[in-house]
PyMOL Python script that loads the backbone (N, CA, C, O; Angstrom):
from pymol import cmd

cmd.read_pdbstr("""\
ATOM      1  N   MET A   1      15.538 -11.518  -4.817  1.00  0.00           N
ATOM      2  CA  MET A   1      14.660 -11.638  -3.691  1.00  0.00           C
ATOM      3  C   MET A   1      13.202 -11.637  -4.145  1.00  0.00           C
ATOM      4  O   MET A   1      12.391 -12.413  -3.638  1.00  0.00           O
ATOM      5  N   SER A   2      12.872 -10.776  -5.088  1.00  0.00           N
ATOM      6  CA  SER A   2      11.474 -10.715  -5.532  1.00  0.00           C
ATOM      7  C   SER A   2      11.058 -12.021  -6.199  1.00  0.00           C
ATOM      8  O   SER A   2       9.904 -12.435  -6.093  1.00  0.00           O
ATOM      9  N   TYR A   3      12.004 -12.673  -6.892  1.00  0.00           N
ATOM     10  CA  TYR A   3      11.692 -13.958  -7.514  1.00  0.00           C
ATOM     11  C   TYR A   3      11.341 -14.988  -6.434  1.00  0.00           C
ATOM     12  O   TYR A   3      10.342 -15.700  -6.547  1.00  0.00           O
ATOM     13  N   ASP A   4      12.163 -15.060  -5.397  1.00  0.00           N
ATOM     14  CA  ASP A   4      11.923 -16.030  -4.325  1.00  0.00           C
ATOM     15  C   ASP A   4      10.613 -15.748  -3.596  1.00  0.00           C
ATOM     16  O   ASP A   4       9.854 -16.669  -3.296  1.00  0.00           O
ATOM     17  N   LEU A   5      10.352 -14.477  -3.311  1.00  0.00           N
ATOM     18  CA  LEU A   5       9.102 -14.128  -2.634  1.00  0.00           C
ATOM     19  C   LEU A   5       7.897 -14.470  -3.502  1.00  0.00           C
ATOM     20  O   LEU A   5       6.882 -14.956  -3.003  1.00  0.00           O
ATOM     21  N   ARG A   6       8.012 -14.217  -4.794  1.00  0.00           N
ATOM     22  CA  ARG A   6       6.899 -14.535  -5.702  1.00  0.00           C
ATOM     23  C   ARG A   6       6.641 -16.037  -5.737  1.00  0.00           C
ATOM     24  O   ARG A   6       5.490 -16.473  -5.713  1.00  0.00           O
ATOM     25  N   ARG A   7       7.706 -16.824  -5.792  1.00  0.00           N
ATOM     26  CA  ARG A   7       7.536 -18.289  -5.825  1.00  0.00           C
ATOM     27  C   ARG A   7       6.889 -18.789  -4.532  1.00  0.00           C
ATOM     28  O   ARG A   7       5.995 -19.635  -4.572  1.00  0.00           O
ATOM     29  N   LEU A   8       7.334 -18.276  -3.399  1.00  0.00           N
ATOM     30  CA  LEU A   8       6.735 -18.673  -2.122  1.00  0.00           C
ATOM     31  C   LEU A   8       5.270 -18.265  -2.054  1.00  0.00           C
ATOM     32  O   LEU A   8       4.431 -19.019  -1.562  1.00  0.00           O
ATOM     33  N   ARG A   9       4.969 -17.074  -2.547  1.00  0.00           N
ATOM     34  CA  ARG A   9       3.579 -16.602  -2.533  1.00  0.00           C
ATOM     35  C   ARG A   9       2.713 -17.447  -3.455  1.00  0.00           C
ATOM     36  O   ARG A   9       1.595 -17.809  -3.090  1.00  0.00           O
ATOM     37  N   LEU A  10       3.215 -17.766  -4.648  1.00  0.00           N
ATOM     38  CA  LEU A  10       2.422 -18.559  -5.594  1.00  0.00           C
ATOM     39  C   LEU A  10       2.189 -19.990  -5.096  1.00  0.00           C
ATOM     40  O   LEU A  10       1.191 -20.621  -5.444  1.00  0.00           O
ATOM     41  N   HIS A  11       3.106 -20.486  -4.292  1.00  0.00           N
ATOM     42  CA  HIS A  11       2.925 -21.827  -3.719  1.00  0.00           C
ATOM     43  C   HIS A  11       2.083 -21.803  -2.452  1.00  0.00           C
ATOM     44  O   HIS A  11       1.822 -22.854  -1.867  1.00  0.00           O
ATOM     45  N   GLY A  12       1.656 -20.626  -2.020  1.00  0.00           N
ATOM     46  CA  GLY A  12       0.773 -20.522  -0.864  1.00  0.00           C
ATOM     47  C   GLY A  12       1.476 -20.593   0.471  1.00  0.00           C
ATOM     48  O   GLY A  12       0.827 -20.814   1.494  1.00  0.00           O
ATOM     49  N   LEU A  13       2.803 -20.408   0.493  1.00  0.00           N
ATOM     50  CA  LEU A  13       3.536 -20.482   1.751  1.00  0.00           C
ATOM     51  C   LEU A  13       3.540 -19.158   2.500  1.00  0.00           C
ATOM     52  O   LEU A  13       3.588 -19.138   3.730  1.00  0.00           O
ATOM     53  N   ILE A  14       3.488 -18.052   1.765  1.00  0.00           N
ATOM     54  CA  ILE A  14       3.431 -16.729   2.379  1.00  0.00           C
ATOM     55  C   ILE A  14       2.338 -15.920   1.702  1.00  0.00           C
ATOM     56  O   ILE A  14       1.885 -16.253   0.607  1.00  0.00           O
ATOM     57  N   GLU A  15       1.924 -14.858   2.368  1.00  0.00           N
ATOM     58  CA  GLU A  15       0.972 -13.936   1.761  1.00  0.00           C
ATOM     59  C   GLU A  15       1.397 -12.516   2.107  1.00  0.00           C
ATOM     60  O   GLU A  15       1.920 -12.254   3.191  1.00  0.00           O
ATOM     61  N   ARG A  16       1.166 -11.614   1.179  1.00  0.00           N
ATOM     62  CA  ARG A  16       1.571 -10.234   1.380  1.00  0.00           C
ATOM     63  C   ARG A  16       0.525  -9.507   2.225  1.00  0.00           C
ATOM     64  O   ARG A  16      -0.679  -9.658   2.015  1.00  0.00           O
ATOM     65  N   LEU A  17       1.000  -8.732   3.166  1.00  0.00           N
ATOM     66  CA  LEU A  17       0.093  -7.922   3.975  1.00  0.00           C
ATOM     67  C   LEU A  17      -0.342  -6.722   3.142  1.00  0.00           C
ATOM     68  O   LEU A  17       0.498  -6.068   2.523  1.00  0.00           O
ATOM     69  N   PRO A  18      -1.625  -6.423   3.114  1.00  0.00           N
ATOM     70  CA  PRO A  18      -2.124  -5.342   2.252  1.00  0.00           C
ATOM     71  C   PRO A  18      -1.485  -3.990   2.586  1.00  0.00           C
ATOM     72  O   PRO A  18      -1.287  -3.644   3.751  1.00  0.00           O
ATOM     73  N   LYS A  19      -1.174  -3.248   1.539  1.00  0.00           N
ATOM     74  CA  LYS A  19      -0.632  -1.889   1.624  1.00  0.00           C
ATOM     75  C   LYS A  19       0.701  -1.804   2.369  1.00  0.00           C
ATOM     76  O   LYS A  19       1.041  -0.756   2.919  1.00  0.00           O
ATOM     77  N   THR A  20       1.455  -2.906   2.387  1.00  0.00           N
ATOM     78  CA  THR A  20       2.793  -2.898   2.984  1.00  0.00           C
ATOM     79  C   THR A  20       3.714  -3.697   2.079  1.00  0.00           C
ATOM     80  O   THR A  20       3.278  -4.294   1.095  1.00  0.00           O
ATOM     81  N   GLN A  21       4.979  -3.699   2.423  1.00  0.00           N
ATOM     82  CA  GLN A  21       5.932  -4.531   1.705  1.00  0.00           C
ATOM     83  C   GLN A  21       6.371  -5.696   2.589  1.00  0.00           C
ATOM     84  O   GLN A  21       7.489  -6.196   2.465  1.00  0.00           O
ATOM     85  N   ARG A  22       5.493  -6.114   3.466  1.00  0.00           N
ATOM     86  CA  ARG A  22       5.771  -7.205   4.379  1.00  0.00           C
ATOM     87  C   ARG A  22       4.963  -8.432   3.984  1.00  0.00           C
ATOM     88  O   ARG A  22       3.924  -8.342   3.330  1.00  0.00           O
ATOM     89  N   TYR A  23       5.481  -9.580   4.405  1.00  0.00           N
ATOM     90  CA  TYR A  23       4.818 -10.851   4.115  1.00  0.00           C
ATOM     91  C   TYR A  23       4.532 -11.577   5.416  1.00  0.00           C
ATOM     92  O   TYR A  23       5.197 -11.356   6.428  1.00  0.00           O
ATOM     93  N   HIS A  24       3.537 -12.442   5.373  1.00  0.00           N
ATOM     94  CA  HIS A  24       3.097 -13.202   6.539  1.00  0.00           C
ATOM     95  C   HIS A  24       3.098 -14.673   6.171  1.00  0.00           C
ATOM     96  O   HIS A  24       2.671 -15.039   5.075  1.00  0.00           O
ATOM     97  N   LEU A  25       3.569 -15.517   7.066  1.00  0.00           N
ATOM     98  CA  LEU A  25       3.578 -16.957   6.846  1.00  0.00           C
ATOM     99  C   LEU A  25       2.162 -17.496   6.973  1.00  0.00           C
ATOM    100  O   LEU A  25       1.475 -17.216   7.955  1.00  0.00           O
ATOM    101  N   THR A  26       1.722 -18.266   5.987  1.00  0.00           N
ATOM    102  CA  THR A  26       0.378 -18.844   6.048  1.00  0.00           C
ATOM    103  C   THR A  26       0.394 -20.092   6.928  1.00  0.00           C
ATOM    104  O   THR A  26       1.458 -20.585   7.303  1.00  0.00           O
ATOM    105  N   THR A  27      -0.774 -20.588   7.246  1.00  0.00           N
ATOM    106  CA  THR A  27      -0.876 -21.823   8.032  1.00  0.00           C
ATOM    107  C   THR A  27      -0.248 -22.984   7.273  1.00  0.00           C
ATOM    108  O   THR A  27       0.451 -23.817   7.851  1.00  0.00           O
ATOM    109  N   PHE A  28      -0.506 -23.026   5.973  1.00  0.00           N
ATOM    110  CA  PHE A  28       0.100 -24.074   5.136  1.00  0.00           C
ATOM    111  C   PHE A  28       1.622 -23.930   5.122  1.00  0.00           C
ATOM    112  O   PHE A  28       2.341 -24.928   5.168  1.00  0.00           O
ATOM    113  N   GLY A  29       2.110 -22.693   5.058  1.00  0.00           N
ATOM    114  CA  GLY A  29       3.551 -22.448   5.071  1.00  0.00           C
ATOM    115  C   GLY A  29       4.189 -22.899   6.371  1.00  0.00           C
ATOM    116  O   GLY A  29       5.275 -23.479   6.364  1.00  0.00           O
ATOM    117  N   LEU A  30       3.521 -22.637   7.490  1.00  0.00           N
ATOM    118  CA  LEU A  30       4.035 -23.065   8.785  1.00  0.00           C
ATOM    119  C   LEU A  30       4.064 -24.588   8.890  1.00  0.00           C
ATOM    120  O   LEU A  30       5.041 -25.163   9.370  1.00  0.00           O
ATOM    121  N   LYS A  31       2.999 -25.234   8.442  1.00  0.00           N
ATOM    122  CA  LYS A  31       2.960 -26.699   8.477  1.00  0.00           C
ATOM    123  C   LYS A  31       4.040 -27.298   7.585  1.00  0.00           C
ATOM    124  O   LYS A  31       4.658 -28.300   7.945  1.00  0.00           O
ATOM    125  N   THR A  32       4.269 -26.691   6.427  1.00  0.00           N
ATOM    126  CA  THR A  32       5.301 -27.171   5.510  1.00  0.00           C
ATOM    127  C   THR A  32       6.692 -27.001   6.121  1.00  0.00           C
ATOM    128  O   THR A  32       7.522 -27.906   6.039  1.00  0.00           O
ATOM    129  N   ALA A  33       6.945 -25.848   6.729  1.00  0.00           N
ATOM    130  CA  ALA A  33       8.236 -25.601   7.369  1.00  0.00           C
ATOM    131  C   ALA A  33       8.473 -26.580   8.514  1.00  0.00           C
ATOM    132  O   ALA A  33       9.577 -27.107   8.658  1.00  0.00           O
ATOM    133  N   LEU A  34       7.454 -26.828   9.326  1.00  0.00           N
ATOM    134  CA  LEU A  34       7.593 -27.791  10.421  1.00  0.00           C
ATOM    135  C   LEU A  34       7.824 -29.202   9.903  1.00  0.00           C
ATOM    136  O   LEU A  34       8.609 -29.957  10.477  1.00  0.00           O
ATOM    137  N   PHE A  35       7.143 -29.559   8.818  1.00  0.00           N
ATOM    138  CA  PHE A  35       7.330 -30.885   8.238  1.00  0.00           C
ATOM    139  C   PHE A  35       8.777 -31.078   7.787  1.00  0.00           C
ATOM    140  O   PHE A  35       9.396 -32.093   8.106  1.00  0.00           O
ATOM    141  N   TYR A  36       9.318 -30.107   7.044  1.00  0.00           N
ATOM    142  CA  TYR A  36      10.695 -30.231   6.558  1.00  0.00           C
ATOM    143  C   TYR A  36      11.693 -30.201   7.710  1.00  0.00           C
ATOM    144  O   TYR A  36      12.685 -30.929   7.684  1.00  0.00           O
ATOM    145  N   SER A  37      11.449 -29.385   8.703  1.00  0.00           N
ATOM    146  CA  SER A  37      12.341 -29.309   9.847  1.00  0.00           C
ATOM    147  C   SER A  37      12.357 -30.629  10.617  1.00  0.00           C
ATOM    148  O   SER A  37      13.420 -31.135  10.976  1.00  0.00           O
ATOM    149  N   ARG A  38      11.189 -31.172  10.861  1.00  0.00           N
ATOM    150  CA  ARG A  38      11.111 -32.446  11.596  1.00  0.00           C
ATOM    151  C   ARG A  38      11.660 -33.601  10.767  1.00  0.00           C
ATOM    152  O   ARG A  38      12.296 -34.502  11.313  1.00  0.00           O
ATOM    153  N   THR A  39      11.425 -33.587   9.465  1.00  0.00           N
ATOM    154  CA  THR A  39      11.969 -34.636   8.607  1.00  0.00           C
ATOM    155  C   THR A  39      13.486 -34.619   8.658  1.00  0.00           C
ATOM    156  O   THR A  39      14.117 -35.671   8.747  1.00  0.00           O
ATOM    157  N   TYR A  40      14.075 -33.430   8.602  1.00  0.00           N
ATOM    158  CA  TYR A  40      15.524 -33.331   8.670  1.00  0.00           C
ATOM    159  C   TYR A  40      16.035 -33.838  10.014  1.00  0.00           C
ATOM    160  O   TYR A  40      16.979 -34.626  10.067  1.00  0.00           O
ATOM    161  N   GLN A  41      15.411 -33.384  11.099  1.00  0.00           N
ATOM    162  CA  GLN A  41      15.894 -33.748  12.430  1.00  0.00           C
ATOM    163  C   GLN A  41      15.718 -35.232  12.734  1.00  0.00           C
ATOM    164  O   GLN A  41      16.595 -35.850  13.338  1.00  0.00           O
ATOM    165  N   ARG A  42      14.599 -35.800  12.323  1.00  0.00           N
ATOM    166  CA  ARG A  42      14.295 -37.177  12.721  1.00  0.00           C
ATOM    167  C   ARG A  42      14.781 -38.224  11.739  1.00  0.00           C
ATOM    168  O   ARG A  42      15.083 -39.346  12.145  1.00  0.00           O
ATOM    169  N   LEU A  43      14.867 -37.889  10.449  1.00  0.00           N
ATOM    170  CA  LEU A  43      15.248 -38.895   9.461  1.00  0.00           C
ATOM    171  C   LEU A  43      16.603 -38.631   8.830  1.00  0.00           C
ATOM    172  O   LEU A  43      17.511 -39.457   8.925  1.00  0.00           O
ATOM    173  N   LEU A  44      16.738 -37.493   8.193  1.00  0.00           N
ATOM    174  CA  LEU A  44      17.941 -37.246   7.409  1.00  0.00           C
ATOM    175  C   LEU A  44      19.197 -37.144   8.268  1.00  0.00           C
ATOM    176  O   LEU A  44      20.207 -37.780   7.966  1.00  0.00           O
ATOM    177  N   ARG A  45      19.144 -36.358   9.323  1.00  0.00           N
ATOM    178  CA  ARG A  45      20.347 -36.172  10.145  1.00  0.00           C
ATOM    179  C   ARG A  45      20.785 -37.492  10.772  1.00  0.00           C
ATOM    180  O   ARG A  45      21.971 -37.822  10.768  1.00  0.00           O
ATOM    181  N   ARG A  46      19.843 -38.233  11.301  1.00  0.00           N
ATOM    182  CA  ARG A  46      20.184 -39.524  11.923  1.00  0.00           C
ATOM    183  C   ARG A  46      20.632 -40.544  10.878  1.00  0.00           C
ATOM    184  O   ARG A  46      21.592 -41.284  11.094  1.00  0.00           O
ATOM    185  N   GLY A  47      19.933 -40.576   9.749  1.00  0.00           N
ATOM    186  CA  GLY A  47      20.292 -41.541   8.705  1.00  0.00           C
ATOM    187  C   GLY A  47      21.654 -41.262   8.109  1.00  0.00           C
ATOM    188  O   GLY A  47      22.440 -42.185   7.895  1.00  0.00           O
ATOM    189  N   LEU A  48      21.946 -39.992   7.835  1.00  0.00           N
ATOM    190  CA  LEU A  48      23.248 -39.646   7.269  1.00  0.00           C
ATOM    191  C   LEU A  48      24.372 -39.898   8.262  1.00  0.00           C
ATOM    192  O   LEU A  48      25.454 -40.335   7.870  1.00  0.00           O
ATOM    193  N   SER A  49      24.134 -39.632   9.533  1.00  0.00           N
ATOM    194  CA  SER A  49      25.178 -39.914  10.524  1.00  0.00           C
ATOM    195  C   SER A  49      25.400 -41.415  10.650  1.00  0.00           C
ATOM    196  O   SER A  49      26.525 -41.858  10.882  1.00  0.00           O
ATOM    197  N   GLU A  50      24.348 -42.192  10.499  1.00  0.00           N
ATOM    198  CA  GLU A  50      24.483 -43.650  10.563  1.00  0.00           C
ATOM    199  C   GLU A  50      25.258 -44.173   9.355  1.00  0.00           C
ATOM    200  O   GLU A  50      26.035 -45.119   9.475  1.00  0.00           O
ATOM    201  N   LEU A  51      25.046 -43.558   8.193  1.00  0.00           N
ATOM    202  CA  LEU A  51      25.759 -43.992   7.000  1.00  0.00           C
ATOM    203  C   LEU A  51      27.246 -43.662   7.051  1.00  0.00           C
ATOM    204  O   LEU A  51      28.069 -44.418   6.535  1.00  0.00           O
ATOM    205  N   HIS A  52      27.586 -42.554   7.659  1.00  0.00           N
ATOM    206  CA  HIS A  52      28.975 -42.103   7.668  1.00  0.00           C
ATOM    207  C   HIS A  52      29.690 -42.379   8.984  1.00  0.00           C
ATOM    208  O   HIS A  52      30.773 -41.847   9.230  1.00  0.00           O
ATOM    209  N   ASP A  53      29.094 -43.203   9.820  1.00  0.00           N
ATOM    210  CA  ASP A  53      29.711 -43.573  11.085  1.00  0.00           C
ATOM    211  C   ASP A  53      30.874 -44.523  10.795  1.00  0.00           C
ATOM    212  O   ASP A  53      30.676 -45.539  10.128  1.00  0.00           O
ATOM    213  N   PRO A  54      32.098 -44.215  11.287  1.00  0.00           N
ATOM    214  CA  PRO A  54      33.221 -45.119  11.011  1.00  0.00           C
ATOM    215  C   PRO A  54      33.085 -46.474  11.713  1.00  0.00           C
ATOM    216  O   PRO A  54      33.691 -47.457  11.287  1.00  0.00           O
ATOM    217  N   TYR A  55      32.300 -46.527  12.775  1.00  0.00           N
ATOM    218  CA  TYR A  55      32.077 -47.780  13.496  1.00  0.00           C
ATOM    219  C   TYR A  55      30.577 -48.053  13.566  1.00  0.00           C
ATOM    220  O   TYR A  55      29.966 -47.857  14.617  1.00  0.00           O
ATOM    221  N   PRO A  56      29.970 -48.506  12.457  1.00  0.00           N
ATOM    222  CA  PRO A  56      28.509 -48.707  12.466  1.00  0.00           C
ATOM    223  C   PRO A  56      28.114 -49.873  13.366  1.00  0.00           C
ATOM    224  O   PRO A  56      28.885 -50.807  13.588  1.00  0.00           O
ATOM    225  N   LEU A  57      26.909 -49.789  13.867  1.00  0.00           N
ATOM    226  CA  LEU A  57      26.377 -50.870  14.687  1.00  0.00           C
ATOM    227  C   LEU A  57      26.134 -52.088  13.813  1.00  0.00           C
ATOM    228  O   LEU A  57      25.737 -51.941  12.657  1.00  0.00           O
ATOM    229  N   PRO A  58      26.362 -53.286  14.334  1.00  0.00           N
ATOM    230  CA  PRO A  58      26.148 -54.485  13.514  1.00  0.00           C
ATOM    231  C   PRO A  58      24.688 -54.662  13.085  1.00  0.00           C
ATOM    232  O   PRO A  58      24.419 -55.279  12.054  1.00  0.00           O
ATOM    233  N   ALA A  59      23.758 -54.133  13.858  1.00  0.00           N
ATOM    234  CA  ALA A  59      22.339 -54.307  13.537  1.00  0.00           C
ATOM    235  C   ALA A  59      21.817 -53.183  12.640  1.00  0.00           C
ATOM    236  O   ALA A  59      20.608 -53.069  12.436  1.00  0.00           O
ATOM    237  N   SER A  60      22.702 -52.366  12.112  1.00  0.00           N
ATOM    238  CA  SER A  60      22.286 -51.231  11.297  1.00  0.00           C
ATOM    239  C   SER A  60      21.970 -51.694   9.877  1.00  0.00           C
ATOM    240  O   SER A  60      22.873 -51.913   9.069  1.00  0.00           O
ATOM    241  N   SER A  61      20.687 -51.840   9.587  1.00  0.00           N
ATOM    242  CA  SER A  61      20.301 -52.303   8.257  1.00  0.00           C
ATOM    243  C   SER A  61      20.537 -51.223   7.211  1.00  0.00           C
ATOM    244  O   SER A  61      20.823 -51.527   6.053  1.00  0.00           O
ATOM    245  N   LEU A  62      20.417 -49.962   7.618  1.00  0.00           N
ATOM    246  CA  LEU A  62      20.650 -48.870   6.671  1.00  0.00           C
ATOM    247  C   LEU A  62      22.100 -48.869   6.202  1.00  0.00           C
ATOM    248  O   LEU A  62      22.360 -48.744   5.006  1.00  0.00           O
ATOM    249  N   ALA A  63      23.039 -49.006   7.122  1.00  0.00           N
ATOM    250  CA  ALA A  63      24.456 -49.031   6.760  1.00  0.00           C
ATOM    251  C   ALA A  63      24.779 -50.254   5.911  1.00  0.00           C
ATOM    252  O   ALA A  63      25.569 -50.164   4.972  1.00  0.00           O
ATOM    253  N   ALA A  64      24.178 -51.390   6.231  1.00  0.00           N
ATOM    254  CA  ALA A  64      24.429 -52.606   5.455  1.00  0.00           C
ATOM    255  C   ALA A  64      23.878 -52.479   4.039  1.00  0.00           C
ATOM    256  O   ALA A  64      24.544 -52.864   3.078  1.00  0.00           O
ATOM    257  N   ASP A  65      22.679 -51.945   3.905  1.00  0.00           N
ATOM    258  CA  ASP A  65      22.093 -51.756   2.580  1.00  0.00           C
ATOM    259  C   ASP A  65      22.869 -50.727   1.767  1.00  0.00           C
ATOM    260  O   ASP A  65      23.025 -50.878   0.555  1.00  0.00           O
ATOM    261  N   TYR A  66      23.353 -49.688   2.429  1.00  0.00           N
ATOM    262  CA  TYR A  66      24.143 -48.672   1.733  1.00  0.00           C
ATOM    263  C   TYR A  66      25.466 -49.269   1.248  1.00  0.00           C
ATOM    264  O   TYR A  66      25.916 -48.963   0.144  1.00  0.00           O
ATOM    265  N   ALA A  67      26.085 -50.114   2.061  1.00  0.00           N
ATOM    266  CA  ALA A  67      27.333 -50.767   1.656  1.00  0.00           C
ATOM    267  C   ALA A  67      27.089 -51.682   0.453  1.00  0.00           C
ATOM    268  O   ALA A  67      27.913 -51.726  -0.461  1.00  0.00           O
ATOM    269  N   LYS A  68      25.967 -52.415   0.440  1.00  0.00           N
ATOM    270  CA  LYS A  68      25.627 -53.265  -0.707  1.00  0.00           C
ATOM    271  C   LYS A  68      25.430 -52.416  -1.965  1.00  0.00           C
ATOM    272  O   LYS A  68      25.882 -52.777  -3.052  1.00  0.00           O
ATOM    273  N   PHE A  69      24.754 -51.293  -1.796  1.00  0.00           N
ATOM    274  CA  PHE A  69      24.533 -50.386  -2.921  1.00  0.00           C
ATOM    275  C   PHE A  69      25.859 -49.856  -3.465  1.00  0.00           C
ATOM    276  O   PHE A  69      26.065 -49.826  -4.678  1.00  0.00           O
ATOM    277  N   GLN A  70      26.747 -49.443  -2.579  1.00  0.00           N
ATOM    278  CA  GLN A  70      28.053 -48.933  -3.011  1.00  0.00           C
ATOM    279  C   GLN A  70      28.854 -50.011  -3.744  1.00  0.00           C
ATOM    280  O   GLN A  70      29.496 -49.726  -4.755  1.00  0.00           O
ATOM    281  N   ASN A  71      28.817 -51.241  -3.241  1.00  0.00           N
ATOM    282  CA  ASN A  71      29.536 -52.340  -3.903  1.00  0.00           C
ATOM    283  C   ASN A  71      28.947 -52.635  -5.273  1.00  0.00           C
ATOM    284  O   ASN A  71      29.689 -52.855  -6.230  1.00  0.00           O
ATOM    285  N   ALA A  72      27.628 -52.643  -5.377  1.00  0.00           N
ATOM    286  CA  ALA A  72      26.989 -52.884  -6.670  1.00  0.00           C
ATOM    287  C   ALA A  72      27.296 -51.756  -7.646  1.00  0.00           C
ATOM    288  O   ALA A  72      27.532 -52.004  -8.829  1.00  0.00           O
ATOM    289  N   LEU A  73      27.294 -50.533  -7.162  1.00  0.00           N
ATOM    290  CA  LEU A  73      27.611 -49.390  -8.018  1.00  0.00           C
ATOM    291  C   LEU A  73      29.064 -49.438  -8.481  1.00  0.00           C
ATOM    292  O   LEU A  73      29.349 -49.175  -9.649  1.00  0.00           O
ATOM    293  N   ASP A  74      29.972 -49.766  -7.590  1.00  0.00           N
ATOM    294  CA  ASP A  74      31.378 -49.882  -7.966  1.00  0.00           C
ATOM    295  C   ASP A  74      31.589 -50.990  -9.001  1.00  0.00           C
ATOM    296  O   ASP A  74      32.352 -50.820  -9.952  1.00  0.00           O
ATOM    297  N   ALA A  75      30.913 -52.118  -8.812  1.00  0.00           N
ATOM    298  CA  ALA A  75      31.027 -53.227  -9.781  1.00  0.00           C
ATOM    299  C   ALA A  75      30.474 -52.820 -11.139  1.00  0.00           C
ATOM    300  O   ALA A  75      31.058 -53.148 -12.171  1.00  0.00           O
ATOM    301  N   TYR A  76      29.362 -52.114 -11.145  1.00  0.00           N
ATOM    302  CA  TYR A  76      28.745 -51.652 -12.401  1.00  0.00           C
ATOM    303  C   TYR A  76      29.664 -50.678 -13.131  1.00  0.00           C
ATOM    304  O   TYR A  76      29.837 -50.762 -14.347  1.00  0.00           O
ATOM    305  N   ILE A  77      30.247 -49.757 -12.378  1.00  0.00           N
ATOM    306  CA  ILE A  77      31.142 -48.768 -13.005  1.00  0.00           C
ATOM    307  C   ILE A  77      32.372 -49.442 -13.550  1.00  0.00           C
ATOM    308  O   ILE A  77      32.788 -49.137 -14.668  1.00  0.00           O
ATOM    309  N   SER A  78      32.989 -50.376 -12.782  1.00  0.00           N
ATOM    310  CA  SER A  78      34.168 -51.058 -13.311  1.00  0.00           C
ATOM    311  C   SER A  78      33.855 -51.913 -14.531  1.00  0.00           C
ATOM    312  O   SER A  78      34.678 -52.041 -15.438  1.00  0.00           O
ATOM    313  N   GLU A  79      32.654 -52.502 -14.547  1.00  0.00           N
ATOM    314  CA  GLU A  79      32.250 -53.304 -15.707  1.00  0.00           C
ATOM    315  C   GLU A  79      32.085 -52.414 -16.939  1.00  0.00           C
ATOM    316  O   GLU A  79      32.507 -52.790 -18.032  1.00  0.00           O
ATOM    317  N   LYS A  80      31.484 -51.256 -16.775  1.00  0.00           N
ATOM    318  CA  LYS A  80      31.259 -50.342 -17.911  1.00  0.00           C
ATOM    319  C   LYS A  80      32.565 -49.712 -18.384  1.00  0.00           C
ATOM    320  O   LYS A  80      32.728 -49.456 -19.577  1.00  0.00           O
ATOM    321  N   LEU A  81      33.500 -49.457 -17.462  1.00  0.00           N
ATOM    322  CA  LEU A  81      34.787 -48.889 -17.870  1.00  0.00           C
ATOM    323  C   LEU A  81      35.655 -49.926 -18.580  1.00  0.00           C
ATOM    324  O   LEU A  81      36.456 -49.577 -19.447  1.00  0.00           O
ATOM    325  N   ALA A  82      35.498 -51.200 -18.214  1.00  0.00           N
ATOM    326  CA  ALA A  82      36.271 -52.262 -18.848  1.00  0.00           C
ATOM    327  C   ALA A  82      35.775 -52.562 -20.248  1.00  0.00           C
ATOM    328  O   ALA A  82      36.542 -53.044 -21.082  1.00  0.00           O
ATOM    329  N   ALA A  83      34.517 -52.289 -20.522  1.00  0.00           N
ATOM    330  CA  ALA A  83      33.921 -52.605 -21.815  1.00  0.00           C
ATOM    331  C   ALA A  83      34.316 -51.635 -22.900  1.00  0.00           C
ATOM    332  O   ALA A  83      33.886 -51.781 -24.044  1.00  0.00           O
TER     333      ALA A  83
END
""", "prot")
cmd.dss("prot")
cmd.show_as("cartoon", "prot")
cmd.util.cbc("prot")
cmd.orient("prot")
């Protein structure tokens, strides 16, 4: 725990309250937490669900690009294993 608290403090996300063993979230820490939370909610969760949808929408460019990537990766792996 002390390692994690020290890393957060050194990165400026939290600050120790004087003469206590408590920590306070800094303004930068709050902005960083909100950024990661919103990024997850708006981009990652939706994007990952779109990639793993068994019935993707035909206009889904993300799913189409991911399928192309998977096919290229599979072809590359089979080529390297055959060699």
